[in-house]
C-alpha positions in Angstrom: 0.0 0.0 0.0 1.4 3.3 -1.0 1.9 5.8 1.8 0.3 9.3 1.3 2.8 11.8 -0.1 4.0 14.3 2.5 3.1 17.9 2.0 5.7 20.1 0.4 7.9 22.0 2.8 8.5 25.8 2.6 12.1 25.5 4.0 13.6 27.1 0.9 11.0 29.9 0.8 11.3 30.7 4.5 15.1 30.8 4.2 15.0 33.2 1.3 12.5 35.4 3.1 14.8 35.5 6.1 17.8 36.5 4.1 15.7 39.2 2.3 14.4 40.6 5.6 17.9 40.7 7.1 19.2 42.6 4.0 16.3 45.1 4.3 17.3 45.8 7.9 20.9 46.3 6.9 19.9 48.7 4.1 17.9 50.9 6.5 20.6 51.1 9.2 22.6 54.2 9.7 26.4 54.1 9.4 27.7 56.5 12.1 31.4 55.9 11.6 31.1 56.3 7.8 29.1 59.6 8.3 31.9 61.0 10.5 34.5 60.0 7.9 32.5 61.8 5.2 32.2 64.9 7.3 35.9 65.0 7.8 36.4 64.4 4.0 34.1 67.3 3.1 36.0 69.7 5.3 39.4 68.9 3.8 38.1 68.5 0.2 36.6 72.0 0.3 40.1 73.4 1.0 41.7 71.2 -1.7 39.2 72.3 -4.3 39.6 75.9 -3.4 43.3 75.7 -4.0 42.6 74.3 -7.4 40.0 76.8 -8.7 40.6 79.8 -6.3 36.8 80.2 -5.9 34.5 79.7 -3.0 33.8 76.0 -2.6 31.3 74.2 -0.5 31.0 70.4 -0.1 27.7 68.9 1.2 27.5 65.3 2.4 24.5 63.1 1.8 23.7 60.0 3.8 25.3 56.9 2.4 22.9 54.4 0.8 22.9 50.7 0.1 21.2 49.7 -3.1 21.5 47.2 -6.0 24.2 48.0 -8.5 21.6 48.1 -11.3 19.7 50.9 -9.4 23.0 52.9 -9.0 23.9 52.6 -12.7 20.4 53.6 -13.9 20.6 56.9 -12.0 23.3 58.2 -14.3 23.2 59.2 -18.0 24.5 56.8 -20.6 27.8 58.7 -20.9 29.5 60.0 -17.8 33.0 60.2 -16.3 33.8 57.0 -14.4 37.1 56.6 -12.6 37.9 53.0 -11.5 40.0 52.6 -8.4 41.5 49.6 -6.7 40.8 49.4 -2.9 43.6 48.1 -0.7 44.0 46.1 1.6 40.3 45.2 0.8 39.9 43.1 -2.3 37.7 44.8 -4.8 37.2 47.7 -7.2 35.2 50.8 -6.7 34.4 53.8 -8.9 34.2 57.6 -8.5 31.7 59.4 -10.8 32.5 63.1 -11.5 29.5 65.1 -12.7 30.1 66.8 -16.0 29.0 70.1 -14.4 31.8 69.8 -11.8 34.3 69.1 -14.6 33.1 72.1 -16.7 33.1 74.5 -13.8 36.5 73.4 -12.6 38.1 73.7 -16.0 36.4 77.1 -16.6 37.7 78.5 -13.3 41.2 77.1 -13.8 41.5 78.8 -17.2 40.5 82.2 -16.0 36.7 82.0 -16.2 34.3 82.8 -13.3 32.2 79.6 -13.7 29.0 81.7 -13.9 27.9 80.6 -17.4 25.7 77.5 -17.6 27.8 74.3 -18.2 27.8 73.2 -21.9 27.1 69.5 -21.3 27.7 67.4 -24.5 28.3 63.8 -25.4 31.6 64.4 -27.1 34.8 62.8 -25.9 36.9 64.7 -23.4 40.0 66.3 -24.7 43.5 65.4 -23.5 43.6 68.6 -21.4 40.2 67.9 -19.9 41.2 64.3 -19.0 44.4 65.6 -17.3 42.4 68.1 -15.2 39.9 65.4 -14.3 42.7 63.0 -13.3 44.2 65.8 -11.1 40.8 66.4 -9.5 40.3 62.7 -8.9 43.8 62.3 -7.4 43.1 65.2 -5.0 39.8 63.7 -3.9 41.4 60.2 -3.4 44.1 61.7 -1.3 41.7 63.5 1.0 39.4 60.5 1.2 42.3 58.3 2.3 43.2 60.9 5.0 39.6 60.9 6.2 39.7 57.1 6.6 43.1 57.0 8.3 41.9 57.4 12.0 39.5 54.5 11.5 41.1 52.1 9.1 44.0 52.3 6.7 42.6 52.2 3.1 44.3 53.1 -0.1 42.6 53.9 -3.4 44.8 53.2 -6.5 43.6 54.8 -9.7 43.1 52.2 -12.5 41.5 53.9 -15.5 38.8 56.3 -16.8 35.7 55.2 -18.7 32.7 57.0 -20.1 30.2 54.1 -20.1 29.2 51.6 -17.4 29.3 48.9 -20.1 33.1 49.0 -19.8 33.2 49.8 -16.0 31.3 46.9 -14.4 32.5 46.5 -10.9 30.0 43.9 -9.7 26.8 42.0 -10.7 23.6 44.0 -11.1 21.9 42.2 -8.2 24.7 42.8 -5.8 24.3 45.5 -3.1 26.7 48.5 -3.4 27.5 51.4 -1.0 26.6 54.7 -2.7 28.1 57.8 -1.2 27.2 61.2 -2.8 28.7 64.6 -2.3 27.3 67.9 -3.7 30.0 70.3 -4.8 29.1 74.0 -5.0 31.7 76.1 -6.8 31.0 79.8 -6.9 27.2 79.1 -6.8 27.2 76.3 -9.4 26.4 72.8 -8.1 27.4 69.4 -9.2 27.8 65.9 -7.7 30.7 63.6 -7.0 29.6 60.0 -6.3 31.5 57.0 -4.9 30.3 53.4 -5.4 31.8 50.4 -3.6 30.4 46.8 -3.7 29.2 46.0 -0.2 30.9 42.6 -0.2 34.3 44.5 -0.5 33.5 46.2 2.9 32.5 43.0 4.6 35.7 42.7 6.7 35.0 46.2 8.2 31.2 46.1 8.2 31.0 46.0 12.0 33.2 49.1 12.2 31.0 51.1 9.8 27.8 50.4 11.8 29.3 51.0 15.2 28.9 54.2 17.2 32.1 56.3 17.4 32.9 59.6 18.9 33.8 62.5 16.6 37.4 62.5 15.5 39.7 64.9 17.3 41.3 67.5 15.0 44.9 66.6 14.3 47.4 69.1 15.8 49.1 70.9 12.9 52.0 72.6 14.6 53.4 73.7 11.2 50.3 75.5 10.3 50.0 77.1 13.7 53.7 78.3 13.5 53.2 79.7 10.0 50.0 81.5 11.1 51.7 83.0 14.1 54.7 84.0 12.0 52.5 85.7 9.4 50.4 87.5 12.0 53.5 88.8 13.8 55.0 90.0 10.5 51.9 92.1 9.6 52.7 95.8 9.1 51.0 98.2 11.5 51.3 102.0 11.8 52.3 103.6 15.1 51.6 107.3 15.8 52.7 109.2 18.9 50.2 112.0 19.7 52.3 114.8 21.2 49.5 117.4 21.5 45.8 117.7 21.2 43.6 120.8 20.9 39.9 121.3 21.1 38.4 124.1 19.0 35.2 125.0 17.1 34.3 124.6 13.5 34.1 128.3 13.0 37.7 128.8 14.2 38.9 126.0 11.9 37.2 127.8 8.9 38.9 131.1 9.9 42.4 129.6 9.9 44.9 131.1 7.4 48.3 130.0 6.2 50.8 131.4 8.7 48.5 131.4 11.8 50.1 130.1 15.0 48.2 127.5 17.1 49.1 127.4 20.7 49.4 123.9 22.0 50.7 122.1 25.1 52.7 118.9 24.9 50.8 115.9 26.5 52.5 114.2 29.4 52.5 111.2 29.1 52.4 110.8 25.4 49.8 108.3 23.9 51.0 106.0 21.1 48.3 104.8 18.7 48.7 101.4 17.0 46.6 101.2 13.8 44.3 103.9 15.2 43.9 102.3 18.7 45.6 103.7 21.8 47.8 101.0 23.5 51.0 102.6 24.8 51.8 105.5 27.1 55.3 106.9 27.4 57.6 109.9 28.1 58.6 112.1 25.2 62.3 112.9 24.8 65.5 112.6 22.7 67.8 109.6 22.4 71.0 109.5 20.3 69.9 112.7 18.6 66.5 111.4 17.6 63.1 112.1 19.0 61.8 109.1 21.0 59.1 107.9 23.4 60.0 105.8 26.4 57.3 103.2 27.0 56.0 103.5 30.6 52.6 101.6 30.2 51.0 99.2 27.8 47.2 98.7 28.1 44.4 97.1 26.0 42.4 99.7 23.9 39.3 98.8 25.9 41.1 100.0 29.1 41.8 103.3 27.4 38.1 103.7 26.6 37.2 103.4 30.2 39.3 106.5 31.1 37.4 109.8 30.6 40.6 111.7 29.6 41.5 109.2 26.9 38.1 108.8 25.2 39.0 111.4 22.7 41.5 109.1 21.2 39.0 106.3 20.5 37.2 106.1 17.2 33.4 106.7 17.5 32.4 103.0 16.9 34.9 101.9 19.5 33.8 104.5 22.1 30.1 103.5 21.7 31.0 99.9 22.3 29.5 98.7 25.6 32.1 97.7 28.2 31.7 94.1 29.4 31.6 93.9 33.1 34.0 91.5 34.9 32.6 88.3 36.4 33.0 89.7 39.9 31.2 92.9 39.0 28.4 91.0 37.3 27.9 88.8 40.4 27.8 91.8 42.7 25.3 93.5 40.6 23.0 90.5 40.6 23.3 90.1 44.3 22.5 93.7 45.1 18.7 94.1 45.9 
């Protein structure tokens, strides 16, 4: 007697549903560490691009997304600038997509334009000069992106080649999930995008690191930059004027002056020395080695001069009208007084 056939099992279907549900949860999760890396990259890339085009540059970061590779490819025109890079020590290839608008605006500014005319987007091949400028732009972005990753994980991006069609720049299968990172570049008011695509399986060894919570990176101490800034500030030229006399008069008297008139004055004691229009030094007027000189007796902050009634005439009107900030002790005593 034949036994009744057992009902078909749904083990395969339930397994596929579990995998799909798990992947959906991964797609929707935030990547705090990667977001911090991109914020750091945006700050440094802005300065790098400014040095290239000598125009105001802003770099805006968008949240990274996980999507199928086919969806990523379909979001771009048929012909675009694709830069393939090898990712070390991770095993795999990624690509950087440079928006033609970014290319046009960069080239326009580098050759003396202002980047205000609408970009002339065409399907023609890039010239040799344009390709060299794009390569320079990509190399600069790769360098800054590597620096942004360094506090988290040492990653190197080696440039491989440039393509204009995804048909010749296939980095993974259409069904595979990829990490899509997008940055909006604003050069002198004109916006374009720079996109990075990395197959998610390439990032599998550091996946836990990307999804973990990390504190913000501390800014690296750049002693060289600090020393250069201090040196440049200290070498700035300022004008010093020693006020030997001061006389109050009326507008009518000024209008009645003639060439040859004598104005009686009295030398000030002590003499006030102005530094770029602000009183900072008091001293005694005299002669040293046959030259007129002022011996410094007191150095004060310009605000201190503004607090003295006899010195307010030296202050510029906008400085005199500035409210004086009370000291913490004075503020406390004023609040405690009924």
